[in-house]
TORKEDREN-192535 format. One line per field, with one value per atom (N, C-alpha, C): residue number from 0; atom name; z, x, y. Coordinates in nm, 2 decimals. Layout:
<ropas>
k: c(NUM;...)
a: c(CA;...)
zz: c(Z;...)
xx: c(X;...)
yy: c(Y;...)
</ropas>
This chain:
<ropas>
k: c(0;0;0;1;1;1;2;2;2;3;3;3;4;4;4;5;5;5;6;6;6;7;7;7;8;8;8;9;9;9;10;10;10;11;11;11;12;12;12;13;13;13;14;14;14;15;15;15;16;16;16;17;17;17;18;18;18;19;19;19;20;20;20;21;21;21;22;22;22;23;23;23;24;24;24;25;25;25;26;26;26;27;27;27;28;28;28;29;29;29;30;30;30;31;31;31;32;32;32;33;33;33;34;34;34;35;35;35;36;36;36;37;37;37;38;38;38;39;39;39;40;40;40;41;41;41;42;42;42;43;43;43;44;44;44;45;45;45;46;46;46;47;47;47;48;48;48;49;49;49;50;50;50;51;51;51;52;52;52;53;53;53;54;54;54;55;55;55;56;56;56;57;57;57;58;58;58;59;59;59;60;60;60)
a: c(N;CA;C;N;CA;C;N;CA;C;N;CA;C;N;CA;C;N;CA;C;N;CA;C;N;CA;C;N;CA;C;N;CA;C;N;CA;C;N;CA;C;N;CA;C;N;CA;C;N;CA;C;N;CA;C;N;CA;C;N;CA;C;N;CA;C;N;CA;C;N;CA;C;N;CA;C;N;CA;C;N;CA;C;N;CA;C;N;CA;C;N;CA;C;N;CA;C;N;CA;C;N;CA;C;N;CA;C;N;CA;C;N;CA;C;N;CA;C;N;CA;C;N;CA;C;N;CA;C;N;CA;C;N;CA;C;N;CA;C;N;CA;C;N;CA;C;N;CA;C;N;CA;C;N;CA;C;N;CA;C;N;CA;C;N;CA;C;N;CA;C;N;CA;C;N;CA;C;N;CA;C;N;CA;C;N;CA;C;N;CA;C;N;CA;C;N;CA;C;N;CA;C;N;CA;C;N;CA;C;N;CA;C)
zz: c(-1.85;-1.82;-1.72;-1.72;-1.62;-1.48;-1.47;-1.34;-1.28;-1.36;-1.32;-1.27;-1.35;-1.31;-1.17;-1.15;-1.03;-0.91;-0.94;-0.83;-0.80;-0.89;-0.87;-0.79;-0.82;-0.74;-0.59;-0.57;-0.43;-0.35;-0.42;-0.35;-0.32;-0.40;-0.38;-0.28;-0.26;-0.17;-0.03;0.04;0.17;0.27;0.23;0.31;0.44;0.43;0.55;0.64;0.60;0.68;0.81;0.82;0.95;1.05;1.00;1.09;1.14;1.06;1.11;1.21;1.19;1.28;1.42;1.42;1.54;1.61;1.54;1.60;1.67;1.60;1.66;1.79;1.78;1.89;2.01;1.98;2.09;2.15;2.07;2.12;2.21;2.17;2.25;2.38;2.38;2.50;2.60;2.54;2.62;2.68;2.60;2.66;2.77;2.75;2.86;2.98;2.96;3.08;3.15;3.08;3.14;3.22;3.17;3.24;3.36;3.35;3.46;3.57;3.53;3.63;3.61;3.68;3.66;3.67;3.76;3.76;3.63;3.56;3.43;3.32;3.34;3.23;3.20;3.30;3.28;3.20;3.23;3.15;3.00;2.98;2.85;2.77;2.84;2.78;2.74;2.82;2.78;2.66;2.65;2.54;2.41;2.42;2.30;2.25;2.35;2.32;2.25;2.29;2.23;2.09;2.07;1.94;1.84;1.90;1.82;1.77;1.86;1.83;1.73;1.74;1.64;1.50;1.50;1.37;1.31;1.39;1.34;1.28;1.35;1.30;1.17;1.17;1.05;0.93;0.96;0.85;0.80;0.88;0.84;0.76;0.78;0.70;0.56)
xx: c(-1.85;-1.82;-1.91;-2.04;-2.13;-2.09;-2.04;-2.00;-1.88;-1.79;-1.68;-1.73;-1.83;-1.88;-1.95;-2.03;-2.10;-2.00;-1.89;-1.79;-1.73;-1.70;-1.64;-1.74;-1.87;-1.97;-1.97;-1.96;-1.96;-1.84;-1.72;-1.61;-1.62;-1.70;-1.72;-1.83;-1.92;-2.04;-1.99;-2.03;-1.99;-2.11;-2.23;-2.35;-2.34;-2.28;-2.28;-2.16;-2.07;-1.95;-1.98;-2.07;-2.10;-2.16;-2.25;-2.31;-2.20;-2.10;-2.00;-1.91;-1.88;-1.80;-1.87;-2.00;-2.08;-2.08;-2.10;-2.10;-1.97;-1.86;-1.72;-1.70;-1.75;-1.74;-1.82;-1.94;-2.02;-1.96;-1.89;-1.82;-1.71;-1.63;-1.52;-1.57;-1.68;-1.73;-1.78;-1.84;-1.88;-1.77;-1.66;-1.54;-1.48;-1.47;-1.42;-1.51;-1.64;-1.73;-1.71;-1.70;-1.68;-1.55;-1.44;-1.32;-1.32;-1.39;-1.40;-1.49;-1.60;-1.70;-1.73;-1.65;-1.67;-1.81;-1.90;-2.03;-2.11;-2.07;-2.14;-2.09;-1.98;-1.92;-2.01;-2.07;-2.16;-2.28;-2.34;-2.45;-2.41;-2.30;-2.25;-2.23;-2.17;-2.15;-2.29;-2.39;-2.52;-2.58;-2.56;-2.61;-2.54;-2.41;-2.34;-2.38;-2.41;-2.45;-2.59;-2.68;-2.81;-2.79;-2.71;-2.69;-2.63;-2.53;-2.47;-2.57;-2.66;-2.76;-2.86;-2.90;-2.99;-2.93;-2.80;-2.73;-2.71;-2.68;-2.67;-2.79;-2.91;-3.03;-3.08;-3.04;-3.07;-2.99;-2.87;-2.78;-2.82;-2.88;-2.93;-3.05;-3.13;-3.26;-3.24)
yy: c(-0.99;-0.85;-0.79;-0.83;-0.78;-0.82;-0.95;-1.00;-0.91;-0.87;-0.79;-0.65;-0.60;-0.47;-0.48;-0.58;-0.60;-0.62;-0.69;-0.70;-0.57;-0.49;-0.35;-0.27;-0.28;-0.21;-0.25;-0.38;-0.43;-0.37;-0.36;-0.31;-0.16;-0.08;0.06;0.09;-0.01;0.01;0.02;0.13;0.16;0.16;0.12;0.13;0.05;-0.07;-0.16;-0.13;-0.04;-0.01;0.05;0.14;0.20;0.10;0.01;-0.09;-0.18;-0.22;-0.31;-0.23;-0.11;-0.03;-0.02;0.01;0.02;-0.11;-0.22;-0.36;-0.39;-0.35;-0.38;-0.29;-0.17;-0.08;-0.13;-0.18;-0.24;-0.36;-0.44;-0.56;-0.52;-0.42;-0.37;-0.32;-0.24;-0.19;-0.30;-0.40;-0.52;-0.59;-0.61;-0.68;-0.59;-0.46;-0.38;-0.38;-0.38;-0.38;-0.52;-0.62;-0.75;-0.76;-0.69;-0.69;-0.60;-0.49;-0.40;-0.44;-0.51;-0.55;-0.70;-0.79;-0.93;-0.99;-0.94;-0.99;-0.97;-0.87;-0.84;-0.94;-0.99;-1.08;-1.20;-1.26;-1.37;-1.33;-1.22;-1.17;-1.14;-1.08;-1.05;-1.18;-1.28;-1.41;-1.48;-1.46;-1.52;-1.45;-1.31;-1.24;-1.28;-1.30;-1.34;-1.48;-1.57;-1.70;-1.70;-1.61;-1.60;-1.55;-1.45;-1.39;-1.50;-1.58;-1.68;-1.79;-1.83;-1.93;-1.87;-1.74;-1.68;-1.68;-1.64;-1.63;-1.76;-1.86;-2.00;-2.05;-2.03;-2.08;-2.00;-1.87;-1.79;-1.84;-1.88;-1.93;-2.06;-2.14;-2.28;-2.27;-2.16;-2.16;-2.12)
</ropas>
């Protein structure tokens, strides 16, 4: 029964929602900037690659 109650609390928890929305918005802005300014696209790609490697290494630990 406690497991069910904890699950229901997770579904009602909205604390991380704003962070996800801001991350998605930043991603959309980055894609738009890359499309509008092709020289910036390479830099944006490098940033995403660094973020991906950091997240992969954090997940492995």
